[in-house]
ChimeraX commands (.cxc) that place a marker at each C-alpha (Angstrom):
marker #1 position 129.22,-6.32,-10.92 radius 0.5
marker #1 position 129.67,-6.45,-6.95 radius 0.5
marker #1 position 127.30,-9.01,-4.71 radius 0.5
marker #1 position 125.05,-7.49,-2.20 radius 0.5
marker #1 position 123.65,-9.25,0.31 radius 0.5
marker #1 position 121.76,-6.61,2.35 radius 0.5
marker #1 position 120.27,-3.48,1.58 radius 0.5
marker #1 position 122.53,-2.18,4.88 radius 0.5
marker #1 position 125.61,-2.34,1.87 radius 0.5
marker #1 position 123.81,-0.12,-0.59 radius 0.5
marker #1 position 122.93,2.29,2.23 radius 0.5
marker #1 position 126.53,2.59,3.36 radius 0.5
marker #1 position 127.20,4.49,-0.16 radius 0.5
marker #1 position 124.63,7.16,0.46 radius 0.5
marker #1 position 124.96,10.24,2.26 radius 0.5
marker #1 position 122.63,9.63,5.08 radius 0.5
marker #1 position 120.68,12.98,3.99 radius 0.5
marker #1 position 117.16,12.04,3.58 radius 0.5
marker #1 position 116.75,14.78,0.53 radius 0.5
marker #1 position 113.80,12.41,-0.85 radius 0.5
marker #1 position 114.83,13.59,-4.73 radius 0.5
marker #1 position 114.86,9.53,-4.94 radius 0.5
marker #1 position 111.03,9.56,-4.34 radius 0.5
marker #1 position 111.64,7.61,-1.40 radius 0.5
marker #1 position 111.14,9.59,2.10 radius 0.5
marker #1 position 114.44,8.22,3.65 radius 0.5
marker #1 position 117.92,6.99,2.13 radius 0.5
marker #1 position 117.23,3.59,3.99 radius 0.5
marker #1 position 114.25,3.63,2.38 radius 0.5
marker #1 position 116.17,4.15,-0.90 radius 0.5
marker #1 position 118.58,1.49,-0.68 radius 0.5
marker #1 position 116.00,-0.99,0.12 radius 0.5
marker #1 position 114.32,-0.20,-3.55 radius 0.5
marker #1 position 117.12,-0.93,-4.64 radius 0.5
marker #1 position 118.09,-4.47,-2.79 radius 0.5
marker #1 position 114.30,-5.24,-4.11 radius 0.5
marker #1 position 115.14,-3.97,-7.57 radius 0.5
marker #1 position 112.58,-1.66,-7.53 radius 0.5
marker #1 position 114.54,1.58,-8.36 radius 0.5
marker #1 position 118.54,1.66,-9.82 radius 0.5
marker #1 position 120.67,2.78,-8.00 radius 0.5
marker #1 position 121.95,5.80,-9.95 radius 0.5
marker #1 position 118.18,7.29,-9.15 radius 0.5
marker #1 position 120.12,9.02,-6.12 radius 0.5
marker #1 position 121.82,11.96,-7.49 radius 0.5
marker #1 position 125.02,12.39,-4.65 radius 0.5
marker #1 position 126.28,9.30,-5.38 radius 0.5
marker #1 position 129.44,9.57,-6.94 radius 0.5
marker #1 position 129.84,8.80,-11.13 radius 0.5
marker #1 position 132.49,6.17,-10.07 radius 0.5
marker #1 position 130.07,4.44,-7.61 radius 0.5
marker #1 position 127.19,4.24,-10.14 radius 0.5
marker #1 position 129.84,2.90,-12.28 radius 0.5
marker #1 position 130.56,0.18,-10.26 radius 0.5
marker #1 position 127.26,-0.58,-9.93 radius 0.5
marker #1 position 126.17,-0.20,-13.59 radius 0.5
marker #1 position 123.13,1.23,-11.92 radius 0.5
marker #1 position 121.98,-2.41,-11.24 radius 0.5
marker #1 position 122.47,-4.64,-7.99 radius 0.5
marker #1 position 123.31,-8.08,-9.11 radius 0.5
marker #1 position 122.03,-10.42,-6.16 radius 0.5
marker #1 position 123.71,-13.58,-5.08 radius 0.5
marker #1 position 120.80,-15.19,-4.73 radius 0.5
marker #1 position 117.50,-14.91,-3.09 radius 0.5
marker #1 position 117.15,-14.55,0.72 radius 0.5
marker #1 position 115.75,-17.84,1.18 radius 0.5
marker #1 position 118.23,-19.31,-0.47 radius 0.5
marker #1 position 120.84,-17.40,1.46 radius 0.5
marker #1 position 119.87,-18.59,4.49 radius 0.5
marker #1 position 119.48,-22.41,3.42 radius 0.5
marker #1 position 123.10,-21.85,2.19 radius 0.5
marker #1 position 123.64,-20.73,5.90 radius 0.5
marker #1 position 122.36,-23.31,7.73 radius 0.5
marker #1 position 123.72,-26.26,5.82 radius 0.5
marker #1 position 127.06,-24.30,6.11 radius 0.5
marker #1 position 126.49,-24.38,10.10 radius 0.5
marker #1 position 124.90,-27.81,9.80 radius 0.5
marker #1 position 128.54,-29.40,8.54 radius 0.5
marker #1 position 130.34,-27.29,11.70 radius 0.5
marker #1 position 127.71,-28.92,14.04 radius 0.5
marker #1 position 128.56,-32.28,13.16 radius 0.5
marker #1 position 132.42,-31.73,13.87 radius 0.5
marker #1 position 132.08,-30.84,17.33 radius 0.5
marker #1 position 131.10,-32.60,20.61 radius 0.5
marker #1 position 127.72,-31.97,21.26 radius 0.5
marker #1 position 128.18,-33.07,25.02 radius 0.5
marker #1 position 130.85,-30.52,25.00 radius 0.5
marker #1 position 128.76,-27.64,24.34 radius 0.5
marker #1 position 126.02,-28.81,26.32 radius 0.5
marker #1 position 128.26,-28.21,30.00 radius 0.5
marker #1 position 129.63,-25.08,28.24 radius 0.5
marker #1 position 125.97,-23.07,27.32 radius 0.5
marker #1 position 124.62,-25.05,30.54 radius 0.5
marker #1 position 121.94,-26.89,28.67 radius 0.5
marker #1 position 121.03,-30.63,28.28 radius 0.5
marker #1 position 122.43,-33.37,26.88 radius 0.5
marker #1 position 120.73,-37.03,26.97 radius 0.5
marker #1 position 120.18,-39.41,23.95 radius 0.5
marker #1 position 122.64,-38.27,22.09 radius 0.5
marker #1 position 120.88,-35.08,21.63 radius 0.5
marker #1 position 121.46,-31.10,23.12 radius 0.5
marker #1 position 118.30,-29.94,24.40 radius 0.5
marker #1 position 117.95,-25.72,25.00 radius 0.5
marker #1 position 115.00,-23.62,25.95 radius 0.5
marker #1 position 114.05,-21.50,23.56 radius 0.5
marker #1 position 111.43,-18.81,25.04 radius 0.5
marker #1 position 110.55,-21.39,27.32 radius 0.5
marker #1 position 109.84,-24.37,25.02 radius 0.5
marker #1 position 112.46,-27.84,24.52 radius 0.5
marker #1 position 114.14,-27.45,21.27 radius 0.5
marker #1 position 116.51,-30.73,20.65 radius 0.5
marker #1 position 119.64,-30.65,18.25 radius 0.5
marker #1 position 120.83,-34.03,16.92 radius 0.5
marker #1 position 124.81,-34.52,15.84 radius 0.5
marker #1 position 124.03,-33.15,11.96 radius 0.5
marker #1 position 122.61,-29.77,13.36 radius 0.5
marker #1 position 118.71,-31.10,12.84 radius 0.5
marker #1 position 116.91,-29.22,15.22 radius 0.5
marker #1 position 113.55,-30.92,16.60 radius 0.5
marker #1 position 110.59,-29.78,18.82 radius 0.5
marker #1 position 107.33,-30.66,19.75 radius 0.5
marker #1 position 106.16,-27.13,18.69 radius 0.5
marker #1 position 106.56,-25.14,15.08 radius 0.5
marker #1 position 110.36,-24.37,14.95 radius 0.5
marker #1 position 110.85,-20.94,13.25 radius 0.5
marker #1 position 113.32,-20.26,10.23 radius 0.5
marker #1 position 114.77,-17.70,11.33 radius 0.5
marker #1 position 115.77,-19.12,14.96 radius 0.5
marker #1 position 117.60,-21.91,13.03 radius 0.5
marker #1 position 121.20,-20.07,11.87 radius 0.5
marker #1 position 120.86,-18.24,15.74 radius 0.5
marker #1 position 121.29,-21.26,17.30 radius 0.5
marker #1 position 123.48,-23.40,15.45 radius 0.5
marker #1 position 125.89,-20.19,15.87 radius 0.5
marker #1 position 125.13,-20.31,19.56 radius 0.5
marker #1 position 125.93,-23.51,19.68 radius 0.5
marker #1 position 129.42,-23.17,18.04 radius 0.5
marker #1 position 130.44,-19.83,19.41 radius 0.5
marker #1 position 128.59,-19.06,22.69 radius 0.5
marker #1 position 131.48,-18.64,25.38 radius 0.5
marker #1 position 128.87,-20.10,28.52 radius 0.5
marker #1 position 128.68,-16.77,29.98 radius 0.5
marker #1 position 125.96,-15.73,32.08 radius 0.5
marker #1 position 123.97,-12.65,31.53 radius 0.5
marker #1 position 125.27,-9.73,34.14 radius 0.5
marker #1 position 121.83,-7.80,33.76 radius 0.5
marker #1 position 122.93,-4.56,31.86 radius 0.5
marker #1 position 120.94,-3.35,29.42 radius 0.5
marker #1 position 122.21,-1.67,26.02 radius 0.5
marker #1 position 120.75,-0.51,23.11 radius 0.5
marker #1 position 121.64,-2.54,19.65 radius 0.5
marker #1 position 123.79,0.40,18.61 radius 0.5
marker #1 position 126.30,-0.26,21.49 radius 0.5
marker #1 position 126.78,-4.34,20.32 radius 0.5
marker #1 position 129.73,-4.88,18.29 radius 0.5
marker #1 position 128.87,-4.31,14.54 radius 0.5
marker #1 position 125.56,-2.60,15.79 radius 0.5
marker #1 position 125.95,1.55,15.35 radius 0.5
marker #1 position 126.27,0.12,10.72 radius 0.5
marker #1 position 122.88,-2.08,11.18 radius 0.5
marker #1 position 121.31,0.40,13.76 radius 0.5
marker #1 position 118.47,2.30,11.21 radius 0.5
marker #1 position 117.97,-1.74,9.52 radius 0.5
marker #1 position 117.08,-3.05,13.03 radius 0.5
marker #1 position 114.87,0.19,13.87 radius 0.5
marker #1 position 113.27,0.03,10.57 radius 0.5
marker #1 position 112.41,-3.54,10.33 radius 0.5
marker #1 position 112.29,-4.72,14.05 radius 0.5
marker #1 position 111.43,-2.15,16.07 radius 0.5
marker #1 position 109.30,-0.45,13.97 radius 0.5
marker #1 position 106.93,-3.45,13.24 radius 0.5
marker #1 position 106.62,-4.76,16.49 radius 0.5
marker #1 position 105.32,-1.10,18.15 radius 0.5
marker #1 position 102.91,-1.79,15.41 radius 0.5
marker #1 position 101.68,-4.65,16.43 radius 0.5
marker #1 position 101.62,-3.11,19.94 radius 0.5
marker #1 position 99.50,-0.82,19.34 radius 0.5
marker #1 position 96.91,-2.54,17.52 radius 0.5
marker #1 position 96.89,-5.67,19.40 radius 0.5
marker #1 position 96.57,-5.17,23.04 radius 0.5
marker #1 position 97.39,-9.11,23.91 radius 0.5
marker #1 position 100.98,-9.21,22.98 radius 0.5
marker #1 position 102.39,-8.50,26.14 radius 0.5
marker #1 position 100.10,-10.71,27.65 radius 0.5
marker #1 position 100.98,-13.22,25.10 radius 0.5
marker #1 position 104.57,-12.58,25.97 radius 0.5
marker #1 position 104.19,-13.40,29.42 radius 0.5
marker #1 position 101.67,-16.29,29.64 radius 0.5
marker #1 position 103.11,-18.25,25.85 radius 0.5
marker #1 position 106.99,-17.30,25.88 radius 0.5
marker #1 position 107.67,-17.55,29.03 radius 0.5
marker #1 position 108.06,-13.79,29.87 radius 0.5
marker #1 position 109.18,-11.65,32.76 radius 0.5
marker #1 position 107.47,-8.31,33.35 radius 0.5
marker #1 position 109.93,-6.16,35.51 radius 0.5
marker #1 position 110.31,-3.22,36.70 radius 0.5
marker #1 position 113.08,-0.81,34.44 radius 0.5
marker #1 position 115.28,1.62,35.15 radius 0.5
marker #1 position 114.57,2.72,31.69 radius 0.5
marker #1 position 110.99,3.85,32.98 radius 0.5
marker #1 position 108.86,2.59,30.57 radius 0.5
marker #1 position 105.51,1.69,30.92 radius 0.5
marker #1 position 105.30,-1.88,30.33 radius 0.5
marker #1 position 109.52,-4.24,30.51 radius 0.5
marker #1 position 109.10,-7.40,29.79 radius 0.5
marker #1 position 112.35,-9.76,29.49 radius 0.5
marker #1 position 112.38,-12.70,27.02 radius 0.5
marker #1 position 114.82,-15.50,26.83 radius 0.5
marker #1 position 115.01,-16.27,22.82 radius 0.5
marker #1 position 118.07,-18.06,24.09 radius 0.5
marker #1 position 118.95,-18.95,27.93 radius 0.5
marker #1 position 121.90,-17.26,28.07 radius 0.5
marker #1 position 120.75,-14.18,25.58 radius 0.5
marker #1 position 117.34,-12.06,27.46 radius 0.5
marker #1 position 115.90,-9.33,25.35 radius 0.5
marker #1 position 114.05,-6.82,27.22 radius 0.5
marker #1 position 110.86,-5.45,25.20 radius 0.5
marker #1 position 110.05,-1.80,26.32 radius 0.5
marker #1 position 106.81,0.09,25.48 radius 0.5
marker #1 position 105.94,3.39,26.07 radius 0.5
marker #1 position 102.16,3.93,25.74 radius 0.5
marker #1 position 100.77,7.23,23.18 radius 0.5
marker #1 position 100.23,9.64,25.88 radius 0.5
marker #1 position 98.52,13.26,24.88 radius 0.5
marker #1 position 100.59,14.27,21.73 radius 0.5
marker #1 position 103.24,12.09,22.00 radius 0.5
marker #1 position 102.55,9.16,19.77 radius 0.5
marker #1 position 103.72,5.47,21.12 radius 0.5
marker #1 position 107.22,4.08,21.31 radius 0.5
marker #1 position 108.99,0.96,21.60 radius 0.5
marker #1 position 112.64,-0.40,22.12 radius 0.5
marker #1 position 114.62,-3.60,22.28 radius 0.5
marker #1 position 117.60,-3.89,24.82 radius 0.5
marker #1 position 120.25,-6.31,24.87 radius 0.5
marker #1 position 122.23,-7.86,27.98 radius 0.5
marker #1 position 125.90,-6.49,28.08 radius 0.5
marker #1 position 127.14,-9.78,27.32 radius 0.5
marker #1 position 125.40,-10.40,24.29 radius 0.5
marker #1 position 128.42,-10.24,21.89 radius 0.5
marker #1 position 129.78,-13.41,23.83 radius 0.5
marker #1 position 126.91,-15.34,22.57 radius 0.5
marker #1 position 126.01,-14.51,19.17 radius 0.5
marker #1 position 127.45,-12.45,16.14 radius 0.5
marker #1 position 125.38,-9.21,15.03 radius 0.5
marker #1 position 123.83,-11.24,12.09 radius 0.5
marker #1 position 122.80,-13.70,14.24 radius 0.5
marker #1 position 121.20,-11.12,16.57 radius 0.5
marker #1 position 119.22,-8.91,13.70 radius 0.5
marker #1 position 118.09,-12.58,12.36 radius 0.5
marker #1 position 117.01,-13.78,16.00 radius 0.5
marker #1 position 115.14,-10.23,16.49 radius 0.5
marker #1 position 113.55,-10.09,12.54 radius 0.5
marker #1 position 112.15,-13.94,13.45 radius 0.5
marker #1 position 110.59,-12.97,16.65 radius 0.5
marker #1 position 108.80,-9.92,15.30 radius 0.5
marker #1 position 107.30,-12.19,12.49 radius 0.5
marker #1 position 106.21,-14.45,15.05 radius 0.5
marker #1 position 104.61,-11.95,16.71 radius 0.5
marker #1 position 102.65,-9.93,14.02 radius 0.5
marker #1 position 101.47,-13.85,12.75 radius 0.5
marker #1 position 99.96,-14.26,16.27 radius 0.5
marker #1 position 98.44,-10.87,16.34 radius 0.5
marker #1 position 96.61,-11.08,12.60 radius 0.5
marker #1 position 95.77,-14.92,14.02 radius 0.5
marker #1 position 94.35,-13.93,17.47 radius 0.5
marker #1 position 93.20,-10.32,16.77 radius 0.5
marker #1 position 90.72,-10.39,14.16 radius 0.5
marker link #1:1,2 radius 0.2
marker link #1:2,3 radius 0.2
marker link #1:3,4 radius 0.2
marker link #1:4,5 radius 0.2
marker link #1:5,6 radius 0.2
marker link #1:6,7 radius 0.2
marker link #1:7,8 radius 0.2
marker link #1:8,9 radius 0.2
marker link #1:9,10 radius 0.2
marker link #1:10,11 radius 0.2
marker link #1:11,12 radius 0.2
marker link #1:12,13 radius 0.2
marker link #1:13,14 radius 0.2
marker link #1:14,15 radius 0.2
marker link #1:15,16 radius 0.2
marker link #1:16,17 radius 0.2
marker link #1:17,18 radius 0.2
marker link #1:18,19 radius 0.2
marker link #1:19,20 radius 0.2
marker link #1:20,21 radius 0.2
marker link #1:21,22 radius 0.2
marker link #1:22,23 radius 0.2
marker link #1:23,24 radius 0.2
marker link #1:24,25 radius 0.2
marker link #1:25,26 radius 0.2
marker link #1:26,27 radius 0.2
marker link #1:27,28 radius 0.2
marker link #1:28,29 radius 0.2
marker link #1:29,30 radius 0.2
marker link #1:30,31 radius 0.2
marker link #1:31,32 radius 0.2
marker link #1:32,33 radius 0.2
marker link #1:33,34 radius 0.2
marker link #1:34,35 radius 0.2
marker link #1:35,36 radius 0.2
marker link #1:36,37 radius 0.2
marker link #1:37,38 radius 0.2
marker link #1:38,39 radius 0.2
marker link #1:39,40 radius 0.2
marker link #1:40,41 radius 0.2
marker link #1:41,42 radius 0.2
marker link #1:42,43 radius 0.2
marker link #1:43,44 radius 0.2
marker link #1:44,45 radius 0.2
marker link #1:45,46 radius 0.2
marker link #1:46,47 radius 0.2
marker link #1:47,48 radius 0.2
marker link #1:48,49 radius 0.2
marker link #1:49,50 radius 0.2
marker link #1:50,51 radius 0.2
marker link #1:51,52 radius 0.2
marker link #1:52,53 radius 0.2
marker link #1:53,54 radius 0.2
marker link #1:54,55 radius 0.2
marker link #1:55,56 radius 0.2
marker link #1:56,57 radius 0.2
marker link #1:57,58 radius 0.2
marker link #1:58,59 radius 0.2
marker link #1:59,60 radius 0.2
marker link #1:60,61 radius 0.2
marker link #1:61,62 radius 0.2
marker link #1:62,63 radius 0.2
marker link #1:63,64 radius 0.2
marker link #1:64,65 radius 0.2
marker link #1:65,66 radius 0.2
marker link #1:66,67 radius 0.2
marker link #1:67,68 radius 0.2
marker link #1:68,69 radius 0.2
marker link #1:69,70 radius 0.2
marker link #1:70,71 radius 0.2
marker link #1:71,72 radius 0.2
marker link #1:72,73 radius 0.2
marker link #1:73,74 radius 0.2
marker link #1:74,75 radius 0.2
marker link #1:75,76 radius 0.2
marker link #1:76,77 radius 0.2
marker link #1:77,78 radius 0.2
marker link #1:78,79 radius 0.2
marker link #1:79,80 radius 0.2
marker link #1:80,81 radius 0.2
marker link #1:81,82 radius 0.2
marker link #1:82,83 radius 0.2
marker link #1:83,84 radius 0.2
marker link #1:84,85 radius 0.2
marker link #1:85,86 radius 0.2
marker link #1:86,87 radius 0.2
marker link #1:87,88 radius 0.2
marker link #1:88,89 radius 0.2
marker link #1:89,90 radius 0.2
marker link #1:90,91 radius 0.2
marker link #1:91,92 radius 0.2
marker link #1:92,93 radius 0.2
marker link #1:93,94 radius 0.2
marker link #1:94,95 radius 0.2
marker link #1:95,96 radius 0.2
marker link #1:96,97 radius 0.2
marker link #1:97,98 radius 0.2
marker link #1:98,99 radius 0.2
marker link #1:99,100 radius 0.2
marker link #1:100,101 radius 0.2
marker link #1:101,102 radius 0.2
marker link #1:102,103 radius 0.2
marker link #1:103,104 radius 0.2
marker link #1:104,105 radius 0.2
marker link #1:105,106 radius 0.2
marker link #1:106,107 radius 0.2
marker link #1:107,108 radius 0.2
marker link #1:108,109 radius 0.2
marker link #1:109,110 radius 0.2
marker link #1:110,111 radius 0.2
marker link #1:111,112 radius 0.2
marker link #1:112,113 radius 0.2
marker link #1:113,114 radius 0.2
marker link #1:114,115 radius 0.2
marker link #1:115,116 radius 0.2
marker link #1:116,117 radius 0.2
marker link #1:117,118 radius 0.2
marker link #1:118,119 radius 0.2
marker link #1:119,120 radius 0.2
marker link #1:120,121 radius 0.2
marker link #1:121,122 radius 0.2
marker link #1:122,123 radius 0.2
marker link #1:123,124 radius 0.2
marker link #1:124,125 radius 0.2
marker link #1:125,126 radius 0.2
marker link #1:126,127 radius 0.2
marker link #1:127,128 radius 0.2
marker link #1:128,129 radius 0.2
marker link #1:129,130 radius 0.2
marker link #1:130,131 radius 0.2
marker link #1:131,132 radius 0.2
marker link #1:132,133 radius 0.2
marker link #1:133,134 radius 0.2
marker link #1:134,135 radius 0.2
marker link #1:135,136 radius 0.2
marker link #1:136,137 radius 0.2
marker link #1:137,138 radius 0.2
marker link #1:138,139 radius 0.2
marker link #1:139,140 radius 0.2
marker link #1:140,141 radius 0.2
marker link #1:141,142 radius 0.2
marker link #1:142,143 radius 0.2
marker link #1:143,144 radius 0.2
marker link #1:144,145 radius 0.2
marker link #1:145,146 radius 0.2
marker link #1:146,147 radius 0.2
marker link #1:147,148 radius 0.2
marker link #1:148,149 radius 0.2
marker link #1:149,150 radius 0.2
marker link #1:150,151 radius 0.2
marker link #1:151,152 radius 0.2
marker link #1:152,153 radius 0.2
marker link #1:153,154 radius 0.2
marker link #1:154,155 radius 0.2
marker link #1:155,156 radius 0.2
marker link #1:156,157 radius 0.2
marker link #1:157,158 radius 0.2
marker link #1:158,159 radius 0.2
marker link #1:159,160 radius 0.2
marker link #1:160,161 radius 0.2
marker link #1:161,162 radius 0.2
marker link #1:162,163 radius 0.2
marker link #1:163,164 radius 0.2
marker link #1:164,165 radius 0.2
marker link #1:165,166 radius 0.2
marker link #1:166,167 radius 0.2
marker link #1:167,168 radius 0.2
marker link #1:168,169 radius 0.2
marker link #1:169,170 radius 0.2
marker link #1:170,171 radius 0.2
marker link #1:171,172 radius 0.2
marker link #1:172,173 radius 0.2
marker link #1:173,174 radius 0.2
marker link #1:174,175 radius 0.2
marker link #1:175,176 radius 0.2
marker link #1:176,177 radius 0.2
marker link #1:177,178 radius 0.2
marker link #1:178,179 radius 0.2
marker link #1:179,180 radius 0.2
marker link #1:180,181 radius 0.2
marker link #1:181,182 radius 0.2
marker link #1:182,183 radius 0.2
marker link #1:183,184 radius 0.2
marker link #1:184,185 radius 0.2
marker link #1:185,186 radius 0.2
marker link #1:186,187 radius 0.2
marker link #1:187,188 radius 0.2
marker link #1:188,189 radius 0.2
marker link #1:189,190 radius 0.2
marker link #1:190,191 radius 0.2
marker link #1:191,192 radius 0.2
marker link #1:192,193 radius 0.2
marker link #1:193,194 radius 0.2
marker link #1:194,195 radius 0.2
marker link #1:195,196 radius 0.2
marker link #1:196,197 radius 0.2
marker link #1:197,198 radius 0.2
marker link #1:198,199 radius 0.2
marker link #1:199,200 radius 0.2
marker link #1:200,201 radius 0.2
marker link #1:201,202 radius 0.2
marker link #1:202,203 radius 0.2
marker link #1:203,204 radius 0.2
marker link #1:204,205 radius 0.2
marker link #1:205,206 radius 0.2
marker link #1:206,207 radius 0.2
marker link #1:207,208 radius 0.2
marker link #1:208,209 radius 0.2
marker link #1:209,210 radius 0.2
marker link #1:210,211 radius 0.2
marker link #1:211,212 radius 0.2
marker link #1:212,213 radius 0.2
marker link #1:213,214 radius 0.2
marker link #1:214,215 radius 0.2
marker link #1:215,216 radius 0.2
marker link #1:216,217 radius 0.2
marker link #1:217,218 radius 0.2
marker link #1:218,219 radius 0.2
marker link #1:219,220 radius 0.2
marker link #1:220,221 radius 0.2
marker link #1:221,222 radius 0.2
marker link #1:222,223 radius 0.2
marker link #1:223,224 radius 0.2
marker link #1:224,225 radius 0.2
marker link #1:225,226 radius 0.2
marker link #1:226,227 radius 0.2
marker link #1:227,228 radius 0.2
marker link #1:228,229 radius 0.2
marker link #1:229,230 radius 0.2
marker link #1:230,231 radius 0.2
marker link #1:231,232 radius 0.2
marker link #1:232,233 radius 0.2
marker link #1:233,234 radius 0.2
marker link #1:234,235 radius 0.2
marker link #1:235,236 radius 0.2
marker link #1:236,237 radius 0.2
marker link #1:237,238 radius 0.2
marker link #1:238,239 radius 0.2
marker link #1:239,240 radius 0.2
marker link #1:240,241 radius 0.2
marker link #1:241,242 radius 0.2
marker link #1:242,243 radius 0.2
marker link #1:243,244 radius 0.2
marker link #1:244,245 radius 0.2
marker link #1:245,246 radius 0.2
marker link #1:246,247 radius 0.2
marker link #1:247,248 radius 0.2
marker link #1:248,249 radius 0.2
marker link #1:249,250 radius 0.2
marker link #1:250,251 radius 0.2
marker link #1:251,252 radius 0.2
marker link #1:252,253 radius 0.2
marker link #1:253,254 radius 0.2
marker link #1:254,255 radius 0.2
marker link #1:255,256 radius 0.2
marker link #1:256,257 radius 0.2
marker link #1:257,258 radius 0.2
marker link #1:258,259 radius 0.2
marker link #1:259,260 radius 0.2
marker link #1:260,261 radius 0.2
marker link #1:261,262 radius 0.2
marker link #1:262,263 radius 0.2
marker link #1:263,264 radius 0.2
marker link #1:264,265 radius 0.2
marker link #1:265,266 radius 0.2
marker link #1:266,267 radius 0.2
view
């Protein structure tokens, strides 16, 4: 029975028609339900018998998401231990002192030791660990060029775009709709910068999850019969610093962080 690591691997097997015959609103929702073992893959009436037979009507996951991330972190730590952190600091334009590399994450200092352990005076979001270590290993050091693109335009982005919208942009829009201080927090707590964007949104804020990896959050307020909208944009050099999995994980972590802040301060 095949191993499935994320819902998008299931989604790619579906026809994308959103027919609702499985009693889910979209094919993506069905894929998530199958991944969470709430539904059997043979509940889709349009899958070929060969696909259903191959997956046996169920999905065998290799381990839990937390275990999967823990394994990835340990593998990255081993790779970090084999590189020269001082050279990585030069390549990425960060500081190196006392045998530690220090990098700015959302304006705050985080330090990485030769064993890949990350320390900071503030809470370390577990979702940031994999992207940060990947950046230290593979980041090119290229400066942002200020040309903004969508997640779909990133390398590997098209196949994960629907999932990114569902799990990152849509939840962040819901936070923006219900927590008026979201953008104020982005500016004051997370060292964001409000800009005038050519995208013509009501709010455009640039954040730096990593010094060479900015993102732009654009929000359109509801107007007349139009609902609000929110999109996250990336500098066109983003692929030089992180792979698509790390970019997705980083944004997922940011959204979870903003949701927690909204629940804590908005109640």
